[in-house]
C-alpha positions, 0 to 999 in steps of 0.5 A: 311557161305553162300560162303563156304556151296558154295565152299564145294558144287563146289569143293565137286562135281568137287571132285566127277565126277572125281572119277566118271570119273576114275571110269569109266574108270576101268574095271569091274564096281563094281570098279566105287561104290568105287570110286564115295564115299569115296575117294572124300568126304575124298580129300573133306574134307580135303583140304577144312578143310587145306582152313578154319582151318589149316592142324592142324585139317587134321591131326585129320579127317586123323586119324580118317578116318586111323582109319576107313578104318583100321575098316573097312578091317578088317571088311570086312576079317570078313564079308567075313569068314562069309559069304565064311563059315558059312551058315549064314542069311544075316540080321545077316551078316549085324549086325555081320558087324555094330558090328564088325565095332563098336567094332574094331573102338571103339578099334583103337580109346581108342587105340589113333588112333584119 
């Protein structure tokens, strides 16, 4: 149990560091945050799940990650449209973001992306 946690910590740190270096090398600097968070954590999660539980659970995790990305993309489009065309306050837009992502994610889950 302790070795599994240590392995997760070390491997996750290595993956995050590699993506941080990649993000730091790209211009503009705003890409650094994109490369530091989600892809590195997702890859570390998939590799560690494969190592500990085999390839079967990876398909479920990967499909869930794809569904979350699709829901995020739809939400980003809605937020972009809202910020560009509709004059809403930031709190209202943030609440719209959470609500729309939840709706899209639930819809994808219901149609079988689980």
